[in-house]
N, C-alpha and C positions, 0 to 999 in steps of 0.2 A: 681463444679466451684462456686467461690464466687459470689454472686449476686450484691455486692456493687462495683465491679470492672469490667472493660471491657477488661483488659489486656488479651492478648492471653494466653492460658494455658502454664505454665512454662515448661511442659514436651515437648514443641516444641524445647527447647534447650536440650543439652545432660544431661543425668542423673547426678545429682551432680553439674551441671554447672548452675549457677544463672542467666546467660544471661549477655550481655555486658551492661555496664553503658552507657546510652544514652547521658550523659553529656560531654563525652570526645571530645577534639578538636573543641570547639565551633566555632572559627574563620574559620577553614577549612570548616565546614559544611555551614556557612553563605556564604562564597564566592562560594563554589561549587554550592549551591542552586541557587544563583543569576546567575551564569554562565549557569546552566541548563535552568533556565527560559529564558535567552537571546537566548540559542540555540533553545528552543521551538518556541520562537517568529520568529527567523530566518528561521526555517524550514517551518513554516506556510507562511511566506512572500514569500520565494522561490517558493513553490508549487503554491501559489495563483497568481503568476505573469501572468500566462497564462489565467486567468479567465476573459476573456473580454465579455463573453456572456454565458448563460446557456448551459450546456452540454446535458441535457435532457429536452424535453418539457413537461414531466410529473412531476417528482419529484421536479424540481426546478420551473417551470413556474406556477405550481399549487399553491405553497405557495406564490409566488410573486404576482400573481393575487388576491389571497385571501387577501393579505396585502393591495392591492389597494382598494378592495371592503370595507374592514374594515376601511380604512382611510376616507371613505365617498364618494368615486368615485365609483358609482354603474353602470358606463358604462363598465361593465366587461362582455365579451362575454362568454357564458357558455363553459366549457372545457370538453374534453374527458378524460376518465380514471377512475380509481377506487376511487380517492380522497384521500385527506390527512387531518390530524387534524390541527386545526388553531393556536396552541399556538405560533409557530415560526412566523407565519404571524402577530399576534398581536404585537410582538416585532418589526417587520420590518414596520409595517403600518405607523409610523410617517415619514418614508423616502419619502412617496408619498405626504406628505403635502408640501415638498419643491422642488420636481422635478417629472416630468412625463416622462423624458427621460429614455428609457428602459436600455441603456448602463450605465447611471449614477446611476440608481436604483440598478443595479446589482453590480456595483462596491462598492457602500456604503454597500449593503447587505453582500458582501464578507468580507468587513473590520469588519463589526459588528459581523458577525458569527465567524470569526477568533479571535476577541477580547473575545467573549464568550468562545471559546475554550481554549484560554490561561488562562482566569479567572477561568476555572474549576480546575486549580491547587490549588486554595484557599480551597474549600471544601475537595478536596483529601488530602491536607496537614494537615487540621484540623482533619480529620478522622485518618490519620496515626499518628498523635499526641496522639489521644485518645487510639490508639492501642499500644502505648508504646515507641514511639521515640520523639525526640525534634521537635520543630516547624520547624527549618531549615532542619533538616533531612526529615521532612514531606514534605517541599517544594521540596526538591531534588527528593523525591519519586514521588510526584504528577507531577513534571515536566517530569520525565523520562516517566511515564505512558502516558502523553500527547505528547510525542515525538515519540511514536510507529507509524509504518506505517498505522495501522488501524485507527489512529486519524489524522495523518498529510495529508494523501491523500485527505481527506474531505475538506482540505483548498481550494481545487480547485473547490468547488461546494457551492451552496446555498441550503444545505440539512437540513432537520429537525434533522439529527443525532447530530449536534454540540449542540444545546440547549437540546436535549434528554440527552446527556451524562452529560451536566452541571446540569440539574435537578436530574438525577440519583445520582450524586455525593452528591448533598445536601440531597437527600433522604436517602442515606446510612449514612451520617453524623447525620442526625436527628434520625435515628434508633439507632446508637451507643450511642448518648447522651441520648435518651429516656431509653435504657437498663441500661445504667450507673446510671442514677438517674431519675426515673419516676416522672414527674410532669405534671400538667394539661397543661401548656404551651408547654412543649416538646411533649406532645401527640398531641396537636393542630398542631404544626409545622410539625410533622411527617406526619399527614394525609393530610395537605396541600401540602407538598412536593410530596407525591405520586400523588395527584390530579393534580399538575402542571406538573409532568412528563407524565401523561396520556393525558393532554391537548395538549402536544406537538406532541404525536405520538400515533396512534390508537393501535400500537402493544404493547404499554405499558399498555394496559388493563390487560395483564397477571400479571404486577406488582400489580395492584390493587387487583387482586385475591390472590396473595401471601401475600400481606399486610394484607388483611382481615383475612386470615388463621392464620398469625402470631399474630394478635391482639386477635383472639380468644384464642390462646395459652397463651397470655399475661394475661389472667384472673387470672393465678396463682400469678401474680405480683400485679396487682391492677385492680380488676374487674370494678370499677367505671370509671377509666381512659380508660380502654379498650373499654368499651361501648361507651364512648364519642368519642373515635377514630373511631370506626366503624360507628357511626352516621354521623360524618364528612366525612368519606370515602364514605359512601353511598350517601350523599348530593352532594359531588363532583363528583361522577360518573354520577348522573343524570344531574347535571348542565353542565358537559362537553358534555355529549351526546346531550343535547338539544341545546346548543350553536353551536356545530359542525353541527347538522342537519339543523339548521336555515341558516347557511352560505352555507353548501352544496346545499340546495335547490335553492340558488341564482346563484351559480358559476359552477354547474355541469350539463351536458347534461343528464346524467343518474343518478341513485341513487348511494349513497356511497356503495362500495362493497369491500373494502380492506379487505382481510382475510376471505372472505366468504367461500372459498373452502378448508380450512386447514383440517378440520376433515375428509372430504370426500377424500381428497388427501392422508391423512395418512392411511385411511382405504383401499384404493384401491392400495397402494404400496405393493410390495412383502417384506417379512421380510428381504431377502438378500439385497435389495436396501436400506431398512431403516438402516441396519447395516453399509452398505457401505457409505451411506451419513453421518451418524453420525460419522463414523471413519474419514472420510476426513475433515469434518468441524472441529472436535476436533483437528486433526492433523495440520490443517491450522493455528489454533490459537497457538498451540505449536510453529510452525515455525515463525509466525508473531510476537511473543513476546520473541524470543530467549529462549524459554523454561519456561518462568516465569509463563505462564498460567498454565502449568502442575503442577508446584510446588505449586502455589496458590490453584489449584483445590484440591490437596491432603490435604492441610492444612485445608481448610474449611470443607472438608468431615470428617476429624478426629475431628475437632472442633465441628461440628454438632452432631456427634456420642456421644462425651462426654456430650453435652448438653442434648441430648435425654435420656442418662443413668441417668443424674442428674434431669430429669423430668422438666427442665427449658430450653426451645428452645429460644436462644438468637440470637446473630449476625451471629454465625456460620450457624445456621439453616436458618435464613433469607437469607444469601447469597446463600446457597445451593438451597433453593427454587427459588430464582431468576435465578440462573444458570440453573437449571433443566427445568424450564418452558420456558426459552429462547432457549435452546437447542431443546426442543420438537417443538416449534413453527417453528424454522429454519429448522429442519429436515422435518417437515410435508409440508413445502413450496416447497421442492424439491424432495422428496423421490419418487414421482410418475411421475417426469418429464420425457418426451420422450428423452430429451437431454442428459440423462445418457448413451445413446447409440449413435453410430456414424450414425446419420441421417443427411439429408441435412440441412444446416444452423445450425448445432449443436452449442450449448453454453457450453463452458468449464466451465463457472461459475456455472452451475447446479451442477457440481460435487464437487466444491471447494468453494462454496459461504461462504463468511466471513462477510458480511455486518450486518447480524442480531446478530452476536455473538460479533462483535468488541466492542460495548458499554459495555456489562457485562464483557468482558475480561479486560477492563480497570480497573474496580473495583478489580478484582481478582488479577491483577498484583500489585496493591497497597498492598494487603495483603501479597503477596509473597515477595515483596521488604522489608516490615516491618519485617517480619520473618527473612530474610537473614541479615538484618542490626542488628538484635537481636541475632545472632549467631544460626541459625537454626541447629538442630541436624543432624549429619551424617546419622542416620538411616532414617529420614524423607527425606533428599535429595536423599539418596540411593534408597528409595521406589519411589520417583518421577522419578529418572533416570530409574528405571525398567519399570515404567508405560510408560514413553516416548519412550523407546526402543521398548517395545511391540507394542505400537501404530504405530510407524514408520514401524516396521516389517510387521504388518497387511496391512498397506496402500501400501508399496512398493511392496510387493510380492503377495498381494491378490487383492487389489482394483486397484491400478495404472495400472496394465497390460492391463485392459479393458476400461480405460478411454480415451475418445477422446480429448487428451490434445491439439490438434490443433484447437479446436473450439474457438470462440470469447468469450469475457468476458462481452459483452454488457455493457461496461462502467467500468472504473477503480475502482470505489467505491465498486463494487460488490465483488471484490476480493482483497481489499486494503492490507490485512495482508500478502499476498504472492507476491505482485507486485516487491519486492526486487529481486525475482528470475525470472523475466519475460525474462531476457536475455538468460535463458536456455529453454524457451518454444520452442517447434518445429516450424520451419518456412517452408513454402511451402505446399505441397500437404498432404492430409491424408496419414497415413501409416497403414499397416495391424495390426489388433489386434488379440490376445493379444501380447503385447510386454513388457517383464519384464524390468524395468529400469536398465541401466548400465551406466558407466562413459562416454560412447561415443555415445550411440544411441539417438534417437529423444525423448525418454521418460526420459532422464537423470535428468530433473529437480526434480523429486521426490527423487532421491537418494541423490543428492547434498544438498537439503533442509533438508533431514532427518539426514544426517551426521552433518550438522550444528547444528541442535537443540540438538542432542544427546551430542555433544562436549560442547555445551553451558551449559546444565544441569550438566555435569560432572565437568565443571569449578567451579560450585558453591561449590563443595567439597573442592576445593583448596582455594577458596576466602571467605569461611564462616567466618573465623576469621580475615579477612582484609576488613572491610567494606568500607574504603576509596578507596582502590584499586577496589573493586567491583563496586562502584558507578562511578569512573573515567572510567574504562573500559566499563561499561555498557553504559555510555553516548556516548563514541566513537562508540561502536557497534550499538546501537539504532539509533543514529543520521546517521550513515553510511547507515543502513537499509532504513531509511526514504528518504535519498538522493537518493539511488538507486531506490526507489519506486516511485519517482516523475513522474507522469504520462504525457505522451505526448498524447494529444487527440484533436480531431477536435471539432469545435464549429459550428454546422450546422444551424445557424440562417438564416432567409430568406433575405440575403443581397441583392440579385439581385431584388427581388420584392420590397424591401424597397427602393432601389436606384431608381427604376422606379417611385414609388409613390412620392419620394421627387423631382425627376426631373420634374414630372408633375406639382407639386405645384410651382416650380420656373418658369416654362413656362407660366402657366395660370395667368391672372391678379388677383390682390388681394392677401390678406395674409392668407386666410382661409385654414385650413388643410382639406385634402380629407376625405370624408366618403367612405369606401370601403366595398363591399359585397364580402363574400367568398362563392363560390358555392360548397357545400359539395356533391352534386349529381354527380359530375364528379370525378371519383376515379379509381384506379386500385387495384391489389390485395395486394399491399404493405400497410404499415402503414402511407403512406404519407398524406392521408386525416386527420387522427387523429393528426399527427404532426403539420400540418399547422393550424389546428383548434386551437391548443394551442399556436402556434408560432406567428401567425399574430396579434391577439389582443394585446399580450404583446409587441412584438418588434415594432409595429407601433404606440404604445402609444405616445401621448394622443389621436390619431385619434380613431374614433369609427368604429368598425368592426362588420358588421352584417352577420349572417349565413343564407344562402338561399339554396334551392334545385331547381334550375331552370328546370332540367329535369322532376321534379315533379309538375311543374306549378307555383312556386314561381316568383314573379315579383321583380326585382331589385329595390332598393330604390335610387340608385346612378348611374351615368354613368360608374363608375369604379368597375370592377368585377375581382376578382382573381379566375381564373378557369384553367382547364388542358391546357397544352401546345398544345395539339391537342383536342380542345374543339368541340364536335359534334354539339352543338347548335349555334356555332359562325356564321355560314353562315345565318341560318334562322333569327337570331337576328340582323344581320348586324354589328356584333362586329368586331373590328380591334385590332390586338395584339399591345401592347406598345413595342417600340424598346428597350427592355431590356432582361435580361437573365431569366433562369428558376430556381426556387428553388423546390427541390423534383420533382414533375411533373407539377408545377404550374407557370403561368406567369400572368402578368396584362393585362386585356382587357379593351377597351373603347366602350361603346354602342353608337348607333347613336344619334345625337343631336348637339347642338351648340359646346359642349366641344369637341366632336370627330372632328367636322369640324375645329376647331381652332388648335387642336393638329396635325391633318393631314396636314394643311397648314404649320405648322412649322416643318414638317418632322419627327415627333416623332412617327408615327404610321407605321406599316407594312401592305402592301397590302397582300391579299391571296397568290399572286404569290411570293412575297418576303419572306413570312413565309415558303412557300413550299421550297424556296431556302435554308433557314436556316435549314430546316429539311433534305436537301439533296435530295429533290424529283424533 
């Protein structure tokens, strides 16, 4: 492979076939690209319309509260959970300078995140252009990649994945530009882009590892520049870890622990479960990309093999490294999960998790679309079809019969790539396993999705010489998939407790906001105490929420305490329940004193007898 060019190997087209001229029909590609960008914006807008509050008090509230702390407001109550890296929070931090209304902050963060998602088309388009298509063809390709369900479903959340994919796209562009023409400036930009990606998400530590290995192999191109890149990468790694640790110390109840059990999880999993989880996660990406992930996967493997034979590991090897390590992390996260079996409270997403692979799939889809627009050869498409068919056969006839498909997904983002097919998921009670999927039984989802992806890859054989038709049909299919995947989900913010707090503020004299204590010592066996620990301080913002454990001797700092609906210490403390509803298992209580007397006189508090009546006792 020539080192002075980044163009895909010519053998990806048919022997004797030079490949299609990228300059044909420029007006069509400009119009089509703009239409696809508009479709991408429209899809993100449609999905985001329901985003009135966070869906998860961990993945979203964590980054929102870190942004609040970074903005300079250090009245951030420590949160439960493993923790998240703060890159996205730095981007959101200025929002808190203008408003502390939790709903407004969330709305602006949704808009900002989706603007970043659509802007990801730019680096994807520039990368596609360097891989051998025109700029407007690249815009169309980048737009299609960002219209995939795995990307669009995230429009409903304030998750780190949107800036993660954004910086991943710039990282790939920087790698491509560096390999095309090594310069000190490009090496600097490459290392900085990898560091920025890591700063956004702790899971991107794997990208730092891949980049470091790739730079060691880059010694054959330019040892001085490679060493400089490694120094920057090392310095970036240390800086990111230090900044993240500093913030985590202030905002987490416990130490940062995301990814701590990956190695032990992989070692404790059975070989059979490792193979099953690998097969279903790869299969899910085939389905969620209409087969493009399978085509792109084969291309980068062939590409990397040719690079290895030439003793110059370039972009093909870099992409293979990113993909392999991402698959490894994703499989390690779920291969030992008890939810792979039909147990009480089983999670279906344990078997079909797509969230960790969705970002890298976006980059692989770009490679596949570039190759298809350049007239990818029939043998390569045929091989991709064979791999796709074999993977589907393994999943449908070996894995799917024993998967508890009736389990919950624990949030649409966890299985965004396959949400198009949720109308075929089983409803009602669990069914006996094993059950081989058929067209009519409760496990039919696997069969329908597999037929779709096999037919999709087969269609590439017919459309390989019709790039305009391919892109138009691809836009219709992918947009349709994302519309069908638009999730309908609840937003379980503490609306009733919040309403009680706001009502108390209106009843009491003065304009001061209430200070509220949350009693973490009152809990049940559910996750409610952890959910409310993360919910109350964010949703009651800008009010100050303190954590106390009254059963363990802590003294409240305020007359207002959020504790269990059936609070054991209420009688001994003389606390009365506020006349409001319950969120999770908690309600607002008022301790004895002038405030309680005033609220009691105004009929806002429940006597013990009245509370018993509410409980039906």
